Residue frames as a rotation matrix with the C-alpha (Angstrom) as fourth column:
MET 1
0.875 -0.468 0.123 -33.68
-0.482 -0.817 0.318 3.19
-0.048 -0.337 -0.940 -8.13
MET 2
0.540 -0.765 -0.352 -30.00
0.147 0.497 -0.855 2.51
0.829 0.410 0.381 -8.88
ASP 3
0.816 -0.426 -0.392 -27.38
0.445 0.030 0.895 1.91
-0.369 -0.904 0.214 -6.22
TYR 4
0.716 -0.638 0.282 -24.42
-0.180 -0.560 -0.809 4.25
0.674 0.528 -0.516 -6.47
TYR 5
0.686 -0.595 -0.419 -21.01
0.711 0.425 0.560 3.49
-0.155 -0.682 0.715 -5.08
ALA 6
0.781 -0.516 -0.351 -18.29
-0.431 -0.853 0.295 5.95
-0.451 -0.079 -0.889 -4.34
ILE 7
0.744 -0.658 -0.113 -15.22
0.215 0.396 -0.893 5.59
0.632 0.640 0.436 -6.49
LYS 8
0.845 -0.520 0.126 -12.18
-0.294 -0.255 0.921 5.11
-0.447 -0.815 -0.369 -4.28
VAL 9
0.423 -0.826 -0.373 -8.52
-0.470 0.152 -0.869 4.99
0.774 0.543 -0.324 -5.12
HIS 10
0.989 -0.101 0.107 -6.78
-0.026 0.595 0.803 2.23
-0.145 -0.797 0.586 -3.16
TYR 11
0.364 -0.931 -0.035 -3.07
-0.732 -0.262 -0.629 2.79
0.577 0.254 -0.776 -2.51
PHE 12
0.950 -0.120 -0.289 -1.11
0.236 0.881 0.410 -0.32
0.206 -0.458 0.865 -1.48
ASP 13
0.463 -0.865 0.194 2.14
-0.879 -0.420 0.227 0.06
-0.115 -0.276 -0.954 0.41
ALA 14
-0.324 -0.720 -0.613 4.93
-0.774 0.575 -0.266 -2.52
0.544 0.388 -0.744 0.26
SER 15
-0.834 -0.006 0.551 3.63
-0.424 0.646 -0.635 -4.56
-0.352 -0.763 -0.541 3.19
ALA 16
0.201 0.971 0.132 0.25
-0.476 0.214 -0.853 -4.95
-0.856 0.109 0.505 1.50
LEU 17
0.381 -0.135 -0.915 1.86
-0.903 0.157 -0.399 -5.84
0.198 0.978 -0.062 -1.84
VAL 18
-0.719 -0.689 -0.091 3.86
-0.634 0.705 -0.317 -8.60
0.283 -0.170 -0.944 -0.13
LYS 19
-0.536 0.598 0.596 0.71
-0.359 0.478 -0.802 -9.93
-0.765 -0.643 -0.042 1.54
LEU 20
0.412 0.731 -0.543 -0.96
-0.803 0.010 -0.596 -10.17
-0.431 0.682 0.591 -1.87
VAL 21
0.451 -0.297 -0.842 1.66
-0.711 0.451 -0.540 -12.60
0.540 0.842 -0.008 -3.19
ALA 22
-0.608 -0.793 -0.029 3.42
-0.582 0.470 -0.664 -14.37
0.540 -0.387 -0.747 -0.30
ASP 23
0.421 0.796 -0.436 1.97
-0.328 0.581 0.745 -17.50
0.846 -0.171 0.506 1.26
ASP 24
-0.507 -0.670 -0.542 4.39
0.296 0.456 -0.840 -17.90
0.810 -0.586 -0.033 4.17
PRO 25
0.059 0.598 -0.799 3.08
0.949 0.214 0.230 -17.81
0.308 -0.773 -0.555 7.77
ASP 26
-0.699 -0.386 -0.602 4.42
0.592 -0.785 -0.184 -14.28
-0.402 -0.485 0.777 8.40
GLU 27
-0.944 0.330 -0.025 1.86
-0.271 -0.727 0.630 -12.93
0.190 0.602 0.776 5.93
GLU 28
-0.650 0.707 -0.278 -1.11
0.668 0.706 0.236 -14.83
0.363 -0.033 -0.931 7.34
PRO 29
-0.359 0.604 -0.712 -2.77
0.628 -0.407 -0.663 -12.15
-0.690 -0.685 -0.233 9.48
GLY 30
0.128 0.574 -0.809 -5.24
-0.212 -0.781 -0.588 -10.46
-0.969 0.247 0.021 7.12
ARG 31
-0.809 -0.579 -0.102 -3.91
-0.209 0.121 0.970 -12.07
-0.550 0.806 -0.219 3.94
GLU 32
-0.651 0.589 0.479 -7.13
0.751 0.593 0.292 -13.70
-0.112 0.550 -0.828 2.75
ALA 33
0.357 0.793 -0.494 -9.25
0.667 -0.587 -0.459 -10.63
-0.654 -0.165 -0.739 3.53
LEU 34
-0.086 -0.491 -0.867 -6.77
-0.327 -0.808 0.490 -8.45
-0.941 0.326 -0.091 1.63
ARG 35
-0.937 -0.299 0.180 -6.70
0.041 0.417 0.908 -10.76
-0.347 0.858 -0.378 -1.38
LYS 36
-0.249 0.928 0.277 -10.50
0.944 0.297 -0.147 -10.96
-0.219 0.224 -0.950 -1.48
TYR 37
0.423 0.384 -0.820 -10.83
0.317 -0.911 -0.263 -7.18
-0.849 -0.149 -0.508 -1.19
HIS 38
-0.467 -0.691 -0.551 -8.23
-0.353 -0.426 0.833 -6.68
-0.811 0.584 -0.046 -3.92
ARG 39
-0.870 0.167 0.464 -10.03
0.458 0.620 0.636 -9.09
-0.182 0.766 -0.616 -6.28
GLU 40
-0.075 0.994 0.084 -13.44
0.991 0.084 -0.106 -7.53
-0.112 0.076 -0.991 -5.69
TYR 41
0.735 0.569 -0.369 -12.88
0.605 -0.796 -0.022 -3.80
-0.306 -0.207 -0.929 -5.20
THR 42
0.388 -0.646 -0.657 -9.49
0.002 -0.712 0.702 -2.41
-0.922 -0.274 -0.275 -6.13
HIS 43
-0.192 -0.490 0.850 -9.09
0.872 0.312 0.377 -2.65
-0.450 0.814 0.367 -9.88
PRO 44
0.215 -0.940 -0.265 -6.99
0.261 0.316 -0.912 -0.87
0.941 0.127 0.313 -10.61
GLY 45
0.715 -0.210 -0.667 -5.05
0.655 -0.132 0.744 -0.65
-0.244 -0.969 0.044 -7.38
TYR 46
0.745 -0.506 0.434 -2.44
-0.152 -0.762 -0.629 2.06
0.649 0.403 -0.645 -7.04
THR 47
0.668 -0.635 -0.388 1.04
0.643 0.231 0.730 2.13
-0.374 -0.737 0.562 -5.60
VAL 48
0.756 -0.555 -0.348 4.28
-0.625 -0.769 -0.130 4.03
-0.196 0.316 -0.928 -6.02
SER 49
0.611 -0.546 -0.573 7.33
-0.219 0.579 -0.785 2.51
0.761 0.605 0.234 -7.67
PHE 50
-0.376 -0.765 0.522 9.32
-0.748 -0.082 -0.659 2.83
0.547 -0.639 -0.541 -4.43
CYS 51
0.150 0.512 0.846 6.79
-0.878 0.461 -0.124 0.48
-0.454 -0.724 0.519 -2.78
VAL 52
0.938 0.112 -0.328 7.28
-0.283 0.794 -0.538 -2.10
0.200 0.598 0.776 -5.51
ALA 53
0.091 -0.985 -0.147 11.05
-0.316 0.112 -0.942 -1.90
0.944 0.133 -0.301 -4.93
GLU 54
-0.385 -0.194 0.902 10.56
-0.914 -0.051 -0.402 -2.14
0.124 -0.980 -0.158 -1.17
ALA 55
0.633 0.675 0.379 8.29
-0.691 0.713 -0.115 -5.19
-0.348 -0.189 0.918 -1.61
LEU 56
0.732 -0.456 -0.506 10.94
-0.144 0.623 -0.769 -6.86
0.666 0.636 0.390 -3.76
GLY 57
-0.313 -0.882 0.353 13.48
-0.545 -0.138 -0.827 -6.14
0.778 -0.452 -0.437 -1.02
ALA 58
-0.012 0.397 0.918 11.18
-0.972 0.211 -0.104 -7.62
-0.235 -0.893 0.384 1.64
LEU 59
0.934 0.336 -0.117 10.84
-0.356 0.886 -0.296 -10.81
0.004 0.319 0.948 -0.40
LYS 60
0.292 -0.913 -0.283 14.62
-0.204 0.229 -0.952 -10.96
0.934 0.336 -0.119 -0.80
LEU 61
-0.392 -0.431 0.813 15.05
-0.850 -0.168 -0.499 -10.66
0.352 -0.887 -0.301 2.98
LYS 62
0.555 0.644 0.526 12.59
-0.766 0.642 0.023 -13.52
-0.323 -0.415 0.850 3.55
PHE 63
0.891 -0.258 -0.373 14.71
-0.054 0.756 -0.653 -15.64
0.450 0.602 0.660 1.24
LEU 64
-0.020 -0.989 0.146 18.08
-0.313 -0.133 -0.940 -14.59
0.949 -0.065 -0.307 2.70
ARG 65
-0.372 -0.050 0.927 16.82
-0.926 -0.057 -0.374 -15.23
0.072 -0.997 -0.025 6.25
LYS 66
-0.924 -0.054 -0.378 15.64
-0.131 0.974 0.183 -18.67
0.358 0.218 -0.908 5.11
LYS 67
-0.533 0.830 0.167 12.00
-0.392 -0.067 -0.918 -17.95
-0.750 -0.554 0.361 5.91
ILE 68
0.717 0.683 -0.139 11.10
-0.437 0.286 -0.853 -19.00
-0.543 0.672 0.504 2.38
SER 69
0.194 -0.623 0.757 12.75
0.537 0.713 0.450 -21.34
-0.821 0.320 0.473 -0.10
GLU 70
-0.772 -0.513 -0.375 14.35
-0.072 -0.516 0.854 -20.28
-0.631 0.686 0.361 -3.36
THR 71
-0.731 0.576 0.367 11.37
0.637 0.381 0.670 -21.74
0.245 0.723 -0.646 -5.22
GLU 72
0.262 0.848 -0.461 8.97
0.938 -0.336 -0.085 -19.68
-0.227 -0.410 -0.883 -3.09
TYR 73
-0.159 -0.417 -0.895 11.11
0.220 -0.899 0.379 -16.57
-0.963 -0.137 0.234 -3.53
LEU 74
-0.970 -0.239 0.043 11.08
0.079 -0.144 0.986 -16.89
-0.230 0.960 0.158 -7.30
ARG 75
-0.394 0.902 0.178 7.33
0.859 0.292 0.421 -17.57
0.328 0.319 -0.889 -7.32
TYR 76
0.271 0.514 -0.814 6.54
0.801 -0.589 -0.105 -14.60
-0.533 -0.624 -0.571 -5.06
VAL 77
-0.493 -0.513 -0.703 8.68
0.009 -0.811 0.585 -12.21
-0.870 0.282 0.404 -7.12
ARG 78
-0.947 0.181 0.266 7.09
0.297 0.179 0.938 -13.45
0.122 0.967 -0.224 -10.35
ASN 79
-0.089 0.986 -0.140 3.61
0.977 0.114 0.179 -13.07
0.192 -0.121 -0.974 -8.81
LEU 80
0.039 0.052 -0.998 4.39
0.528 -0.849 -0.023 -9.59
-0.849 -0.525 -0.061 -7.50
LEU 81
-0.820 -0.413 -0.397 5.49
-0.106 -0.572 0.813 -8.42
-0.563 0.709 0.426 -10.94
LEU 82
-0.768 0.602 0.221 2.41
0.513 0.370 0.775 -10.00
0.385 0.708 -0.592 -12.54
VAL 83
0.086 0.839 -0.537 -0.01
0.985 -0.151 -0.078 -8.56
-0.147 -0.523 -0.840 -10.00
VAL 84
-0.122 -0.178 -0.976 1.49
0.242 -0.959 0.145 -5.08
-0.962 -0.219 0.161 -10.18
GLY 85
-0.931 -0.332 -0.152 1.76
-0.065 -0.259 0.964 -5.20
-0.359 0.907 0.220 -13.97
ASN 86
-0.746 0.659 0.100 -1.79
0.458 0.398 0.795 -6.44
0.484 0.639 -0.598 -14.50
THR 87
0.199 0.937 -0.288 -3.88
0.853 -0.021 0.521 -4.88
0.482 -0.349 -0.804 -11.73
PHE 88
0.281 -0.164 -0.946 -2.04
0.707 -0.631 0.320 -1.76
-0.649 -0.758 -0.061 -10.54
GLN 89
0.629 -0.221 0.745 -1.21
0.445 -0.684 -0.578 1.69
0.637 0.695 -0.332 -11.78
ILE 90
-0.253 -0.787 -0.563 1.77
0.967 -0.197 -0.159 3.63
0.014 -0.585 0.811 -10.54
ASP 91
0.816 0.425 0.391 1.00
0.382 -0.905 0.187 7.08
0.434 -0.003 -0.901 -9.13
GLU 92
-0.025 -0.964 -0.264 4.25
0.986 0.020 -0.168 8.97
0.167 -0.264 0.950 -8.76
LEU 93
0.948 0.086 -0.306 4.97
0.161 -0.960 0.229 12.26
-0.274 -0.266 -0.924 -7.10
ASP 94
0.469 -0.844 0.260 8.07
0.162 -0.207 -0.965 14.03
0.868 0.494 0.039 -8.27
VAL 95
0.622 -0.218 -0.753 10.30
0.779 0.269 0.566 13.45
0.079 -0.938 0.337 -5.25
LEU 96
-0.497 -0.863 0.087 12.41
0.858 -0.504 -0.097 16.46
0.128 0.027 0.991 -6.21
LEU 97
0.110 0.614 0.782 9.54
0.326 -0.765 0.555 18.92
0.939 0.194 -0.284 -5.84
PRO 98
-0.733 -0.425 0.532 9.95
-0.280 -0.524 -0.804 21.26
0.620 -0.738 0.265 -2.86
VAL 99
0.128 0.857 0.498 6.48
-0.931 -0.069 0.357 20.35
0.341 -0.510 0.790 -1.52
VAL 100
0.758 0.096 -0.645 7.48
-0.031 0.993 0.111 16.67
0.652 -0.064 0.756 -1.41
SER 101
-0.278 -0.939 -0.203 10.84
0.353 0.097 -0.931 17.41
0.893 -0.331 0.304 0.23
LYS 102
-0.582 0.129 0.803 9.17
-0.642 -0.679 -0.356 19.61
0.500 -0.723 0.478 2.82
GLU 103
0.530 0.846 0.050 6.48
-0.747 0.439 0.499 16.99
0.400 -0.302 0.865 3.49
PHE 104
0.438 -0.463 -0.771 9.14
0.264 0.886 -0.382 14.28
0.860 -0.036 0.510 3.87
GLU 105
-0.621 -0.767 0.160 11.11
0.103 -0.282 -0.954 16.29
0.777 -0.576 0.254 6.40
GLN 106
-0.301 0.598 0.743 8.00
-0.885 -0.465 0.015 17.15
0.355 -0.653 0.669 8.42
LEU 107
0.703 0.649 -0.292 6.76
-0.526 0.750 0.400 13.54
0.478 -0.127 0.869 8.50
VAL 108
0.079 -0.762 -0.643 10.17
0.374 0.620 -0.690 12.13
0.924 -0.186 0.334 9.47
GLY 109
-0.759 -0.410 0.506 10.40
-0.222 -0.567 -0.793 14.66
0.612 -0.715 0.339 12.28
LYS 110
-0.142 0.826 0.546 6.86
-0.959 -0.251 0.131 14.05
0.245 -0.505 0.827 13.49
TYR 111
0.765 0.624 0.162 6.52
-0.642 0.759 0.107 10.25
-0.056 -0.185 0.981 13.12
LYS 112
-0.155 -0.923 0.353 10.04
-0.707 0.353 0.613 8.89
-0.690 -0.155 -0.707 12.49
LEU 113
0.787 0.458 0.413 8.88
0.007 0.663 -0.749 7.27
-0.617 0.593 0.518 9.24
ASP 114
-0.336 -0.877 0.345 11.25
0.456 0.169 0.874 6.22
-0.824 0.451 0.343 6.48
PHE 115
-0.793 -0.085 -0.604 11.30
-0.376 -0.711 0.594 7.83
-0.480 0.698 0.532 3.04
VAL 116
-0.874 0.465 -0.141 8.95
0.116 0.482 0.869 5.34
0.472 0.743 -0.475 1.34
ASP 117
-0.290 0.796 -0.531 6.35
0.955 0.201 -0.220 5.58
-0.069 -0.571 -0.818 4.12
CYS 118
-0.365 0.098 -0.926 6.53
0.185 -0.967 -0.176 9.37
-0.913 -0.236 0.334 3.96
LEU 119
-0.946 -0.023 -0.324 6.08
-0.307 -0.258 0.916 9.19
-0.105 0.966 0.237 0.22
GLN 120
-0.621 0.778 -0.097 2.89
0.701 0.606 0.375 7.18
0.351 0.165 -0.922 0.71
VAL 121
-0.014 0.607 -0.794 1.42
0.815 -0.454 -0.361 9.83
-0.580 -0.652 -0.488 3.00
ALA 122
-0.537 -0.255 -0.804 2.62
-0.142 -0.912 0.384 12.63
-0.832 0.320 0.454 0.72
THR 123
-0.977 0.206 0.046 1.01
0.097 0.246 0.964 10.91
0.187 0.947 -0.261 -2.29
LEU 124
-0.227 0.941 -0.252 -2.32
0.971 0.239 0.020 10.79
0.079 -0.240 -0.968 -0.48
LYS 125
0.138 0.262 -0.955 -2.02
0.579 -0.804 -0.137 14.47
-0.804 -0.534 -0.262 0.41
HIS 126
-0.058 -0.305 -0.951 -0.50
-0.422 -0.856 0.300 15.84
-0.905 0.419 -0.079 -2.81
GLY 127
-0.802 -0.286 0.524 -0.99
0.253 0.632 0.733 13.22
-0.541 0.720 -0.434 -5.54
LYS 128
-0.918 0.394 -0.043 -3.40
-0.212 -0.396 0.894 13.40
0.335 0.830 0.447 -8.43
TYR 129
-0.197 0.904 -0.381 -6.28
0.439 0.428 0.790 11.84
0.877 -0.012 -0.481 -6.44
ARG 130
-0.877 -0.197 -0.438 -6.00
0.480 -0.338 -0.810 14.21
0.011 -0.921 0.391 -3.48
ILE 131
-0.798 0.590 0.121 -9.14
-0.535 -0.787 0.307 15.96
0.277 0.180 0.944 -4.70
PHE 132
-0.142 0.767 -0.626 -11.35
0.115 0.641 0.759 12.98
0.983 0.036 -0.179 -3.84
ASP 133
-0.838 -0.062 0.543 -13.15
-0.495 -0.333 -0.802 13.49
0.230 -0.941 0.248 -0.55
GLY 134
0.059 0.909 0.412 -16.01
-0.982 0.127 -0.139 12.12
-0.178 -0.396 0.901 1.48
PRO 135
0.662 0.278 0.696 -16.99
-0.273 0.954 -0.122 8.59
-0.698 -0.109 0.708 0.46
SER 136
0.948 -0.313 0.059 -14.55
0.155 0.291 -0.944 8.82
0.279 0.904 0.324 -2.48
LYS 137
0.566 -0.785 0.253 -11.53
-0.817 -0.492 0.300 9.69
-0.111 -0.377 -0.920 -0.34
SER 138
0.191 -0.609 -0.770 -8.53
-0.489 0.621 -0.613 7.53
0.851 0.494 -0.179 -1.24
ILE 139
0.933 0.106 0.345 -7.55
-0.350 0.500 0.792 4.64
-0.088 -0.859 0.504 1.05
LEU 140
-0.128 -0.983 -0.135 -4.05
-0.906 0.171 -0.387 3.61
0.404 0.073 -0.912 2.05
ILE 141
0.925 0.347 -0.154 -3.88
-0.276 0.892 0.358 -0.16
0.262 -0.288 0.921 2.49
THR 142
-0.088 -0.990 0.108 -1.02
-0.699 -0.016 -0.715 -1.28
0.710 -0.138 -0.690 4.70
ALA 143
0.648 0.163 -0.744 0.02
0.372 0.785 0.496 -3.97
0.665 -0.598 0.448 7.16
ASP 144
-0.503 -0.864 -0.038 2.38
0.580 -0.304 -0.756 -1.49
0.641 -0.402 0.654 8.84
ARG 145
0.326 0.731 -0.599 0.75
0.930 -0.136 0.340 -0.32
0.167 -0.669 -0.725 12.07
GLU 146
-0.222 -0.481 -0.848 3.10
0.613 -0.745 0.262 2.65
-0.758 -0.462 0.461 12.54
LEU 147
-0.977 -0.068 0.204 2.46
0.210 -0.510 0.834 3.89
0.047 0.857 0.512 9.01
ALA 148
-0.198 0.979 0.047 -1.29
0.717 0.112 0.688 3.45
0.668 0.170 -0.724 9.53
LYS 149
0.261 0.252 -0.932 -1.16
0.914 -0.376 0.155 5.46
-0.311 -0.892 -0.328 12.76
ALA 150
-0.601 -0.581 -0.549 0.87
0.362 -0.810 0.461 8.26
-0.712 0.078 0.698 11.17
ALA 151
-0.878 0.303 0.370 -1.31
0.318 -0.207 0.925 8.41
0.357 0.930 0.086 8.05
ARG 152
0.108 0.965 -0.239 -4.46
0.883 0.018 0.470 8.62
0.457 -0.262 -0.850 10.17
SER 153
0.050 -0.173 -0.984 -2.90
0.746 -0.649 0.152 11.44
-0.664 -0.741 0.097 12.17
GLU 154
-0.865 -0.379 -0.328 -2.46
0.042 -0.708 0.705 13.23
-0.499 0.596 0.628 8.83
ASN 155
-0.123 0.958 -0.260 -6.20
-0.569 -0.283 -0.772 12.79
-0.813 0.053 0.580 8.13
ALA 156
-0.634 -0.109 -0.766 -5.75
-0.728 0.419 0.543 9.94
0.261 0.902 -0.345 5.65
ARG 157
0.603 0.776 0.187 -8.20
-0.792 0.611 0.021 7.10
-0.098 -0.160 0.982 5.26
VAL 158
-0.468 -0.872 -0.146 -6.41
-0.856 0.488 -0.170 3.84
0.220 0.046 -0.974 6.11
TRP 159
0.847 0.524 -0.094 -7.05
-0.472 0.820 0.324 0.12
0.247 -0.229 0.941 6.24
GLU 160
-0.298 -0.890 0.346 -4.45
-0.953 0.299 -0.053 -1.65
-0.056 -0.345 -0.937 8.36
CYS 161
0.259 0.585 -0.769 -5.14
-0.797 0.579 0.172 -5.04
0.545 0.568 0.616 6.79
SER 162
-0.527 -0.498 -0.689 -3.37
-0.081 0.836 -0.542 -7.32
0.846 -0.230 -0.481 9.26
SER 163
-0.915 0.130 -0.383 -5.61
0.404 0.243 -0.882 -6.45
-0.021 -0.961 -0.275 12.21
GLU 164
-0.567 0.740 -0.362 -8.70
-0.430 -0.641 -0.635 -4.58
-0.702 -0.205 0.682 10.96
ASP 165
0.075 0.693 0.717 -11.77
0.591 0.549 -0.592 -5.55
-0.803 0.468 -0.368 9.01
PRO 166
-0.632 -0.278 0.724 -11.89
0.773 -0.300 0.559 -4.37
0.062 0.912 0.405 5.38
PRO 167
-0.828 0.367 -0.424 -13.44
-0.237 -0.914 -0.329 -0.96
-0.508 -0.172 0.844 4.80
PRO 168
0.112 0.936 0.334 -17.02
0.274 0.294 -0.916 -0.90
-0.955 0.194 -0.224 3.57
ARG 169
-0.277 -0.184 0.943 -17.50
0.942 0.140 0.304 -0.83
-0.188 0.973 0.134 -0.18
ASN 170
0.536 0.551 0.639 -19.43
0.664 -0.743 0.084 2.47
0.521 0.379 -0.764 -0.06
């Protein structure tokens, strides 16, 4: 008898993307578990281009606030671009669609999320992999506890990687 595994789409938000590439102490909680999970189960991983931009901005802030050196900053940016380019696909919703605008406004009002976080939740609800359900339901991977809480309230499957164990493979 063969073992069957559910196919899952793994969406990484900016905080998870940063954890994949940054080695500074701020990224320690959950970093190794996230990297191991990414290597073993998430090829390809998925994200939205806004999350890549937000991750680049987070790395810039680490550098400007002198939490990382210029050498580390350059290495982390290079690694982020390599990881995203080689192991991720971009799943984009048209942010000008009325359904996306409406979803954004509702999520901001309900959870006080920013645009990129709302876009993550909207992508899970309205993106091309929204049809997956049950064991194949997509997973949002984040280190942002508020985003995780909001996404769960919207019936999304979530792994908050800085404080929770990785989800089971099946």
